[in-house]
N, C-alpha and C positions, 0 to 999 in steps of 0.2 A: 504494500500500500504506500503510495507516494506521500511525502510529508507536505503539510500546508506551507507554502512559501512565506517568507518573512517580508516586512516592508522596510524600505530604506529610511534614513533619518528625515528626508524631505517629506515623505508621505506620512510618517509618524507625526511630524510637526503639524500637518494639515488637520489631524484629528484633535490635537490639543489647542488649536488656534480658535479664539472666540469667533463665532459666526454672527457678527454684528457690524454696524456701519463704522465702528472705530477700528476695524481691521486695517493694517497697513496695505499699501498698494494703490493702484489706480481705481478710483471710485466711478461708478456709472449710475446714472439716474434712469432706472427702468421700472416696469411694472413690478417685477420681482427685484428687491434690493440686490445689489451686485457689487462686489469688490474683487479685484484681481491681485494676486501676489505672484510676482515672477520668481520662478524657482528653476534650478538646473539650467543655468544660463548658457551652458556650453554643451555641444554634442557629446564631448568626452564624458561629462558628468552623467548624462542620461545613460550612455552605454555602460558606464561603470556600475550604475544601479541595476541595470539589466543583468550584467554578468554576475552580480552578487545575489541575484535571485529575487529582486523586489517584484512582487506580483503585479502591482498597479503599473509601475514603470514599464514592465515587460509587455503588458497588454496595450498600453498607450503607444509603445514603440512599434508594435505590430502594424499600426496604421501606416507608419512611415515605411516599413519594410514592404508593404503591399503597394507602394507607389501612390498612395492617396494624398500625400503632402509633397509639394514641389517647392524647393527652396531656390531662390534666385539671388546668389551672392554677387555683389559688385566686385569687380576685379578678380573674379575666380571663374574658371571654366566650369560649366555645369555638366556633371556626369549624368547622362540620360538613363543609365542603368540603375542608379541609386541616388535618390534625392534626400538630402538631410534637412531636418526640421530647423526652423529659424529660432524657436524658443519653446521652452516647456513652462507651463504656468498652472497655478491652482486658482480656480474660481470659487468664490463663496456666494451662495444665493440664500436670501432670507426673505420672509414674508410670504404672502399668498397662501399656498397649501402646506407650507413647511419649509424646512431648511435642508439644503444638501450641498455637497462639494463636487466640483467638476475638476477632473485632471485632464489637461488638454495640451495639444501641440498647436502652436501658433505659426501662421505664415502671413505676416503682415499684421494689421491692426485687429482683424477679426478672429474669432475662434474657428479653428479648422475642424478638429475632431477630437474625440477622446472618450472618457468614461465619466459617468455621474455616480456618485456614491451617496446614498440617502438612507434615512432611518426606515425601518420596516413600515411605520405608519405612513410616511410620505410615499414610499414605494407603492403601497396598496391604494392610496388616494389618487396617484397619477396613472399607474399601470395596471390596476386591478390586483387580484390575488397573486401572492408570490409564486414564482415559477417552481415547478417540482424539480427534485434532484435528477441528474442524468444517470442512466446505467453506464457501466464501464465498457460495454460492448454494444454496438448497434445491431448485433445479431440476436440480442436477447428477445425472449418471447414478449416482454412488455413493450419493447421498441417496435417490433413488427406488428403487434396488435394495435398500437397507437397509429402506425402508418396505415393499416387496413381500415381503421376507423375514419381517418381523413378521407381515404379513397371512397368508401361507401357513402359517406356523408356528401361528398361532392357529386357522386353519380345520381343521388336521389334528390338533392336539394339545390343544385346549381345548374339550372337549364342553360345558362349562357356558356358553361364550360363544354357543352356538347355541340356548340354552334360551328366549331371548326371541322367537325366530322362531316363526311359526305352524307347526303340524305339517303342515297342508295347504298346497298350493302357492298362493301369494298374490302379486298384483301390484297396484301403484297403478292408478288410473283411466287415467293418462297417463304416458308416459315420453318422453324425448328420445333419438332414435336418432342417434348421432354417427358412425356408419359405422366405417370402418377407417382406418389410417394413410394419409394422402394425400388423403382425401376432404375437400372444402372446404365441405360443407354439413352442417347438422344438420336433423333433421325431427321434428316432433311426432307421436307415435304414440298413438292411442287404443286401449287394450289390447283392448277388446271388439270393435273394428271391424277391427283390423289383423292378426288371426290369430295373436297371440302365445299359442298354446295351451300350449306348454311354457315356463313362466316363465323368462326369462333372468335372470342376475344383473345387478343395477344398483347404482350408487353414488349416494348422496344427498349433497347439499351443505348445510352449515350455515354461514351467513354473516350479516352485518348488511346490512339493506336500504339504509341511508343515507337521505338526505333526499329525493331524487327519482330513483326507479328509471328507467333509460333504456329498458328494454324489459320488457313484461309481456304475458301472454296475456289477450286481451280477446275478447268475443263477435265483434267485427268482424274480427279477424285470425286466427281459428282455421284457416281454409282456407289462408291464406298460410303459417302455421307448418307445416301438414301438407305443403305442397308443398316446403318447404325454404328455409332462410335461410343466409347466409354466416356461417361460424364467426368470421371476422375482424371481423364487425360486433357481436359480443357483448361485454359488459363483460369486462375483463381477468380477473377472478376466474372467470367462466364459461369463458373460453378456457383458463385454466390447469387447471381441473377436467378438461376434455376431454383435455389433455395427459397428466394423471395417469391417467385412466381408460384411455386407449389404451396407456400403458406397462404397465398391469395386464391388458391384453387384455379389457377390459370395454367392451361396445358401447353400453350404455344408462345414462343418468344421470337423476336426478330433482332438479329445481330448482323450488321452490315458485312463484316468479314466473312461470315458463314452463309449469307443469303444473296450475295452479289458475286458473280464469277469474276474474280480479281484479274485473271489474265485474258479476259475477253473485253476489248474496248467497246464492242457493240453493246454487250450486256451492261457494262458500267455506265455508258452514256444513257441508255434507256432507264436503268434503275435510278440514276441520279436525278432524272427528270421527274421521278415519282415521290421524291422526299417530302413534298408538301402533304401528300396523302398518307405516306407510311407513318409519319409521326402524328398527324392530325387524327387518324383513325385508330391509333393505339388505345387500348384500355388505360394504359398509363406508361409513361417513359421513366425508366430507372436511370439515374445519373450517378456515375462513379466519380463524384466530385473530388475525393481526396486522393485518387490514384493517378500516377503518371503514365500508366500503361495497363495492359490486360492482366498482368501478373499481380498487380497491387491489391486486388480484391475490393469488395464493398465494405466488409466488416473490419473496422480498425479498432484498436484498443483505445478507449477514452482515458483521460487523466483522472485518476481516482484520488480522493482526499480522505483523510482520517475522519472517522465518525466523531462528531462532537455536537454539543448543544447548539441550536440556532443562534446566530449572532444578531445584534441589533441593527446592523447595516447590510444593505444590499447594493451590489454594483450593477448599474445599468449602462450598457454600451450603446450609445446613440447610433453607431454604425453597425449594429449587431448583424442585421441581415446582409448588408453590403459586404462585410468581411467574411461571414461564414458561407455565403451563397454566391453572390455576384462576383466576388473577387477570388473565388476558389480556383485552383489550378486548371480544372476542367474548363471553366467558363471563359478563360482567356483565349481559347482556340476558336478559329473562324468557323469550322464546320459545326461546332456545338451550338452556335448562335441560333440557326434555324431549327435545330433539333429541339431546343428549349421553347422557342416561341410558337412553333407549330404544334407542339404537344399540348393537348388540353390539360393534362395532369403530369407533373414531374415529381418523382420521389427521389430525393438526392441523398446519397449516403456519404456523409462528411467524415472528418477526422474524429469527432466526438459525439455526433448525434445525427439522426435522420431529419431531413427538412422536406417540407411539402410546399408546392406551388401549383395553383390552378388559376383559372380565369377570375376567381373571386377571392381566394384566400392566400396568405403566406403564413405558414405555421412551421413549428419545429418542436422537438421534444422539450426544449427549454421553455417554449411558449406554445403549449399544445392548443390553446384557444385562439392563437393569432399573435404575431409579433406586434407590439405596440407601435403605433405611428407608422406602420409599414403597409402600404397598399400594394397589391400585386402589380408587378410591371405589366403583366398581360392585360389587366384591367385598364391600366393607363394607356396602353397602346391601342386599346379598343379593337383588338384583332377579331373578336367575336362579332362585332358590328360589321366588319368588312365581309366576314364569311356569310353573314345572314342579314343583309341590309333591310331596314324596315320598308314595308310596302308604301308608306306615306312619305318616304324620304324624298324631298324635292331638290336636294343639293345636286350640283353638277357632278360629272363623272369623278373628277379628282378635286374634291372640295378643299377648302382651307384646312379643315380638321384632318382630312385624309393626308393632305400635303404635310402637315406638321407631324403626323404619325410616321410617315415615310422618312421625313428628315431626321427624326430622333433615332429610328432604326438604322438608317444609313450611317449616321455619325457614331453610333454605338458599335455597329459591326466593323467599321473601318479601323477601330482600335484593336481588333482581334488579330491573332497571328495565324498564318497558314504555312504549312511545310512547303507546299507548292504554290507560289504566287499566282500561277496560271489558273488556280481553282477559284479565284476571287469572285467571278461571276456565277459559276455553277454552284458554289457553296451558299449562295444567297438566292438561288433560283426558286427554291420552295417558297420563300417569303414573297418574291415577285409574283409567283403564280397565284398566291392568295390575293394579292392586291388586284391582279388582272381579273380574277373571278369576281371580286367585289365591285370593281369599277367599270369593267369593260374597256378600259384604256389599252393602248398599245405600248408594250415594253420595249425599250430601245437601249440596249447596252448599259443598263443601270439608271436610265432616265425614262420619263413618261411623255408620250407624244403631246397630250393636251397641255402639259406644263413644261414643255421642253425648254423654252427660253429662261424661265425662272430657275430651272434645275441646272442650266449651264453655269450658274453663278455659285460655284463651290470653290473652296480653297483648302490648302493643306494647313493643319494646325500644328502637327508635330512632324517635321520632315523625316522621311525614312530613306532607305537605300534606293538608288535608281533602279528602275526595272531593267533586268537583263533580257528577258523575253518580252515579246509583244503581249500585252494584256488586254487592251481595249483601245478604242479611239481616244485621241488626246483630249477631246471635249467631255469625256466621261470620268467621273470620280474613280471608276474601277481601273483606270490606267496607271494609277500610282500605288506604291506600297507604303502608304502613309495614312494616318488618321486625318479625316477631313470634316469640314462643316459646310453645310449649305447656307449661304449668306442671305437667302431671300427673306424679306420682311413682309408680314401680312400688310395689306393695303391700309394706310392711314389717310388715304385720299384716293385718287385715281392713279395707281401705278401705271407707268407708260412703258411699253415694250419698244425698244429702239431698233429692233431687228425683226424681220419677217422670215419664218421658215418656209422655204419654197419647195424643198424636196428632202427626203430622207432615204438614204441608200445603205442597206446592210447586207452582209453575207452571213448566212446561218452556219455557224461552225460549232460542233459538239453541243447542239441543243440550245445554244445561246448566241444572239447576234453580237459577237465580239469584234467583228471587223465591219467598218462602215464609215460613212461620211454624211454630213448634212450640208445642204446648200441654202444659204440665206441671203436676203436682199439687205444690203447695208453699205457702208463706206468706211473701211479701216483707215485710220490716220497714221501717218508715219511718225514714229517716236525715235528721237535721237538720244542715245545713252552716253553720258559723260561720266567716266569712272574717276573716283577720288584716289584710288590706289593702283598699284601695278596691275595691268590687265590680265596677267597670267595667260590662260589659254583663250581669253576673250578675243574674238575677231573684231577689230575696230570698224570694219566695214559691214558688220552684221546689222541688218535693218529689222527693227521691231515695229509692230503695228498695234494701235489701240482700237479696240472694237467696243463701242458703247452698246450695252445690251438692255439695260433696264434703268428707268428713272423712278426714284422714290420721292414724292413731294414732302417737303418740310413746310416752307411757307409758300411753295409754288401752287397755283400760278399767280397768287396775289403779289408776292414779293419776288418770285422767281428763284427762291432758294430751294435746292434739292440735293439729294445724293444721287450720283450716277455710278453704276457698276460697269467695269470694263473687263474684257478679256485681253490679254497681251498675246499677240500672235507673231509668228514668223513664217516666211515662205517655206513650204514643204519641198523636199527634194524631188517631188514629182515633176515630170516634164511640163505638165499643165501650168500655165502662168497664174491661174487664179485659185490655187490650192494652198491652204495654210494649215498650220498646226498650233494648238494652244500650248503655251509654256507657263503662263501665270495669270493672275487676275489682280485688279486694283480697284479702288473706290475714290471718288472725289466729292467734296462738299463745295458746291459752286452755285452760281446764278446763271439761269438761261432764260431766253425769251420764249414765251408760250407759242408764238407763231413759228419759231424754228422747229419745235417738237412736232407740231401739227403737220408741218410741211413734209415731214418724212413719209407720212402715210397718205397725204392728199395729193401730192404732186409727183408723178412718175418721173419727171425730168428735173426734179429738184437738184439744183447745183449752186449752192451759195455757202457763205461762211456759217457754220453751225458749231456751237461751243468754241467759237474763235478760230476754227480751222476750216480751210477750203477743202471740199471733198466732192467727188463724183460718185453717186450711189450706183452700185452694181450688184450682181449676184456672184458670191464667192463660195468656195467649198472649204470645209474644215474636216480634216481626217484625224 
């Protein structure tokens, strides 16, 4: 049994310090009285406390280790692999429903993240009944029964969680038949050949492949898999999945490595295009959140503490769900993103507990009735509404709400890593298919036809490595190996598109339009670049072009003030003279004449100074 960790002198001081307005430190006038005492002013001091085993400092430091805090030191190079906190502080809150202490890491003037420690009475008044103790293994009967309770409750009480499933009966091409309790073999079943006319429920697995998968479905072993293989020969994660499925009385499971023919490009392309349906129609998706590969297993040993009488204080982690679920090793992977959001129900086996997420709830063993202040990301993204739009919904195909949902998903997905960068479009194809079904819009290499101009306006937020292989057209966010944001702002007046899309040309490759061009009516303006430093490999004769794409009114048209977003283009190596490629974007805050903007669309032969530059409008292509 592990010993209860001790506290460092700084954290011990926090308990003995009076919780009142006479406390030292910076005072803030808020609804809850608040004063802050700066402690552990150096990174070395925090790390020393962690090394000595201070529980609170260790938990706060985990926030930094998971990359949630970014420090930007002046005159120091920023290490993008590991960001150090700016300051460690203790907050005292008093008044309102009670008193509690906050231990936090600061990055600038505001509180970034940390833990709140409060009395039992305050904890119950804010978060409800205290959370129960965790078992030391997620394979315990109590843990699995708790998970099954969440599952059955969702199936019977959450109609919105079934909206992602197809209305007609649907099954994957292949399933694994695990038999019943006591059977030692599993068998591959081909749905169309094995007479599964009444689709049985199945469980899907979400996991990391690791470096070298030990077992895969190949053209050479299909017959062997159909005859049956020993369950004990499977990787530990697969064996544990079978244990969970049998506990839930589910006979069939779906694992990509064993249900997709891995050495058949044709089968892989077809099956990857069905991911939207595979996960959306699963009874539940099991996520191996704490394992780095198939051998890691679902059931890990939790940290156990000595039995002792309940204490007067409880610790509340304000980033509890974020750290235990969203930031788990599994969910940093690109392929896992659509597996999570397309599955109506996800049961995640973490380091120390099982966690549950459906379209309605976010729960875990620590908070079996729901994590306080945590709304399901699935509910926020309104994916069920896309899958089953209301009959009286009069919004356009790609409404503002749908646009914002897409924007958040794209930005979140772009932060995930992929072993093969060329998978960037196909690993997101299931999400795109869901939007296509819900809107009827046309999907074009990561963008949507009805909102194409607005979606051209994306930019890189954290530069990544340059693409070695061709990924997508330069105008698509999928062409870069970096996290991105879509800069479009909802209309605060009449947003004005400054380009017209004349034609869209794509070549369908591997089930996704990753090669293509758009032709637009516009007038790119020559931009001369003057460098302040040695040009390095910069060609001084290189010509760049500014392409205004959208105008956002601020005081426009009354005052003429507006924001204008531009793409920065350069001529493509193509022999055609009017072909460009995107290299960057920019924005200006400026004043324009209302007549100039209107003329873009009202006069086909418009040729005069606009935005202070002389330009002849024409049709150009961007690849």
